[in-house]
N, C-alpha and C positions, 0 to 999 in steps of 0.2 A: 505493500500499500504504499506509496508516495503521498507529501499532503506540500500544499501550497505553502511558501514560504515568499516575504520579500526580495526576494531575488530573482520570482518569477515573475514579476512586475512591471509596464509601462505604461509611463501617462501623455497622453497628448489635450495640448488646447487647439480649439477650430472654433475659425469666424462663420461667418452667414455666409459668403457668396455662393454663388449655385454651384459651382465645385471646391468643394470648402478649402480655406488652407487651413493648414494645423504645422505647429508647431509640437515634436517630439522631443521629449524630456531625457537624455541618457544618463543625468546624475542624478533623479531624484533621490531623495533619500529611503523607502521605502516605508513611511509613516505618513500615507493616504490615509483620511477619515472624512465617510461622510454615512449616510444615513443608507440606509438598502430602498425606503420607500419612501412615497411623500404623504403630506400631513394632512389631517384628514379634520374634517369638522368634529367640536365635541357634543356628544351624547348628554342632554339633560335632562332629569329623572322630575318628570309633572306628578304630582302628588294630588289625594283631594282630600285637602285642609290636611296636608301634613300625616295625613293616614294611607301605608299603603292598601290598598282594596282594587278591586277590579278596575277601575278605573282610572289606575298609575299605567302609564306608559310616557317614553322617551319622546321630543324634539330633540331636531336636529339644530344645533348653536350658529353660530355667524359664522358665514366666509370666512372671515379675518382667519385665523389662524393654518386654514388651505392657503392663502395668499401670503403669507409670512417668509422673509428670507432664513433658510435654514444655513448653518454652516458648515463647508467645509475648507480641509488644507491638507499641506502635506507640505515639504522642503527640499528643496535642492542645492546640489553642489554648485557653486559658482566656477567654468570652467574659463582659461582665457584662452577664447576664441569666443569667435562670433556668437555662440549659442546664448551667450549670456546678454550680449548685448540686445538679441533680438529680444530673448526675453523680457527684458526691461523695458523696450517698446513695444510687444505686445502686452501689458501691465497697466503700459501708462497709456492706450489708446492710438498708440503712432502707426507709421507706416512702419512694415518690418519687412526688410527685405526691400526695399522698392514695390512693398503690394500694400494696395491697402485695406488695413482690416476691418471687415464689416459686423457691424453687432450684433447677436445672437436676439436681445431684448423682442420680444413678443414673438419669438418664433415658437410658442407651444403653447399648451392650454392646463394650467397646470391644474384647472376644475372641472377639465372635459369638454366644456362650452364654449369657452370663449378665449380670445388670447391675452394673453398676458400684458398688462398692460407698460408702453413705453417707461422708462422715467422721465422725470418735469426736466432734470439737466440732459439734453442730450447731447453734453459730450462724456457722460460715464455709458461706458463698454462692458454688452456682457461678450462671453468666450462658450463654448461647451466644453466640458471637461472629461474625457473618455481615460477608464482606467482598466489597466488588464490586467486577469491572472492567465499565464501561458502554462498548460498542465495539458495531458491527451485530449482533452478537452476544455477549449480557450474557458472563460468568460471574462466581459466587459461590462461595465456598467457607463453609463452616457448620460454625464448630468446634463442639463440642458441650461442655459441661461444663468451662468454664475461670474458675480460682480466681486472683481479683487479690489478692494478700497486700497488706495497707494498707499494710506497712512497706518493702515493696518497688518502693511505686508513688512516683514522686519527682517533686514540682515545682521550675521552675525557671523565674528570673527573670530577661529580656532588657531590652534596651534599647526596641524593639521590640511585645517580644510574652511572657508568663508561658502555659509550657506544662508541662501535665501527661505526663510518661511512664510510663505503665504499663506492667508485665511483669504477666502472666499467667502459671499451670499450669493446661494442658490435659490433659482426665485422660480425654474422651469420646472420641467420634467424629468424621468432618471427612468431609463427602461434596461434593461439589460437580455443580452443575447451572447454569440462568441467571435465578432467580429469588429475589428473597427472600424469607422465609416471611410471608405474610401474618400478619397484628395488630392491633394495638392500640396505637398512638401514645402514652407515658406521656404527653408533654407536653400532651395536650388533654385 
């Protein structure tokens, strides 16, 4: 029996162009953290004047918990190559390697019926984050519409490496399958 370990993982960031650009991170630290599913509405118990009887029932609460962002995080080692600059450009919402990165905000429907709303601040850009575990059958989670507030991303200096710790706000949907989304490597 084999088990998955962080040695078997891979991360990619995707934009929203027709054939999406992606940035694959070779030296991610193997510490990805994200939920396996989307938030749900709260079920609120309604009792008959505070008494449990045949009239007791549940009602669905506000959609607010569904639409609130959820944290995803990972970190990567800074390379003395253009990949680090490309990652920083991506996070800052700039052009990456002469390619315009298009936000994924509004591309999915977390409530299953309506496109997620755009940000009030049009300078904020989301991307999709895909996390793959390589094995006899690969498992890939697709986190759509992740915004990385640059002020929440950290750089840490160490004796052996410099690390970027990325904390994103996930606004979209999550799906699971066995393949990365096909696209164009933004580094080529």
